[in-house]
C-alpha positions in Angstrom: 36.1 1.2 3.2 39.4 2.7 2.5 41.2 5.5 0.7 43.2 4.5 -2.4 45.3 6.1 -5.0 43.6 6.3 -8.4 45.7 6.8 -11.5 44.2 8.7 -14.4 46.3 7.6 -17.4 46.0 9.6 -20.7 46.3 7.4 -23.8 46.4 8.1 -27.5 43.1 7.0 -29.0 44.4 4.3 -31.3 43.9 0.5 -31.7 46.1 -1.5 -29.4 47.1 1.2 -26.9 44.8 -0.1 -24.2 45.9 -3.7 -24.8 49.6 -2.7 -24.7 49.1 -0.9 -21.3 47.3 -3.9 -19.8 50.1 -6.2 -21.1 52.7 -4.0 -19.3 50.6 -4.1 -16.1 50.5 -7.9 -16.3 54.3 -8.1 -17.0 54.8 -5.9 -13.9 52.5 -8.1 -11.8 50.1 -5.3 -11.2 46.8 -6.5 -9.8 43.9 -4.2 -10.7 41.2 -3.6 -8.1 39.0 -1.4 -10.3 39.3 0.1 -13.8 37.2 2.3 -16.1 38.1 3.7 -19.6 36.5 6.7 -21.3 37.3 8.2 -24.6 37.1 11.5 -26.4 38.0 12.3 -30.0 41.7 12.9 -29.2 42.6 10.7 -26.3 41.3 8.1 -23.9 41.5 8.2 -20.1 41.9 5.1 -18.1 41.2 5.4 -14.4 42.7 2.5 -12.4 43.0 1.5 -8.8 45.7 -1.2 -8.2 46.6 -3.2 -5.1 50.1 -1.8 -5.2 50.1 1.8 -6.2 53.9 2.2 -5.9 54.4 -0.6 -8.5 51.8 1.0 -10.8 53.5 4.4 -10.5 56.9 2.9 -11.2 55.6 1.1 -14.3 54.0 4.2 -15.7 57.1 6.3 -15.1 59.3 3.7 -16.8 56.9 3.8 -19.8 57.0 7.6 -19.8 53.2 7.8 -19.8 51.3 10.9 -18.7 49.2 10.3 -15.6 47.8 12.0 -12.6 47.0 10.6 -9.1 44.1 11.4 -6.8 42.6 9.9 -3.6 39.4 8.0 -4.0 37.1 6.2 -1.6 36.8 2.5 -2.2 33.8 0.9 -0.5 33.0 -2.9 -0.5 29.3 -3.3 -0.8 26.9 -6.3 -1.5 26.4 -7.0 -5.2 22.6 -6.4 -5.1 20.1 -3.9 -6.2 20.1 -0.6 -4.2 23.4 -1.1 -2.3 25.2 1.6 -4.3 22.1 3.9 -4.1 22.2 3.7 -0.3 25.8 4.9 -0.3 25.1 7.8 -2.7 22.0 8.8 -0.7 24.0 9.1 2.5 26.6 11.3 0.8 23.8 13.5 -0.8 22.2 14.0 2.6 25.5 15.2 3.9 25.9 17.6 0.9 28.9 15.8 -0.4 29.1 16.0 -4.2 30.3 12.9 -6.1 32.5 14.0 -9.0 32.3 10.5 -10.6 32.0 6.9 -9.5 32.4 3.4 -10.9 32.1 -0.2 -9.6 33.9 -3.4 -10.1 32.0 -6.4 -11.6 32.5 -8.4 -8.5 34.8 -9.1 -5.5 35.3 -12.0 -3.2 32.2 -13.2 -1.3 29.6 -11.9 -3.8 30.6 -8.3 -3.1 31.5 -5.4 -5.4 33.9 -2.4 -4.9 32.5 1.0 -5.6 35.1 3.7 -6.3 33.9 7.3 -5.5 35.7 10.6 -6.2 34.7 13.3 -3.8 36.4 16.5 -2.8 36.8 15.4 0.8 37.3 11.7 1.2 37.8 11.9 5.0 34.5 13.7 5.4 32.8 11.1 3.2 34.3 8.3 5.3 33.1 10.0 8.4 29.5 10.2 7.0 29.5 6.7 5.8 31.0 5.2 9.0 28.7 7.4 11.1 31.6 7.9 13.6 31.1 10.6 16.1 27.4 11.2 15.3 25.1 12.2 18.1 23.0 9.1 17.6 26.0 6.9 17.9 27.3 8.8 21.0 23.9 8.4 22.7 23.9 4.6 21.9 27.4 4.2 23.3 26.6 6.1 26.5 23.4 4.1 27.0 25.3 0.9 26.6 28.0 2.0 29.0 25.4 2.7 31.7 23.8 -0.7 31.4 24.7 -3.4 33.9 25.2 -7.0 32.7 22.0 -9.1 33.2 23.9 -11.4 35.5 25.1 -8.7 37.9 23.4 -8.8 41.3 21.2 -5.9 42.3 22.0 -4.1 45.5 19.1 -3.8 47.9 19.3 -0.9 50.3 
């Protein structure tokens, strides 16, 4: 799980514009981690997460294309039924609203990457990692109090 820069790119809704942009990305050697495209009557919006956000930003600026950046949460999950539902349920229980989300078709090792836009990505990471929770603190303190099985007992 990590925080990534997502670029929302505003495109004229005409044939070939999407293909032209992807061609420019390829020429600039931009490797796309996740992508989704939506349309409206007047324009399309491409949301893209790339491995090298600086290269993507530089390419967009050189093309004079309108875009915005936002932080999103990228989570690698198993590519199986219910994996994404489990993530969204944890966030819902913590009262974290998901503005939008999308997933990749697949990633190495039979995994997929889910991209989630929430207002507070650090809080969402905290919830999904479970760091600092009372249950985890109790488990850590119990583990710290245990002696190894091979340690001799003192008899007094």
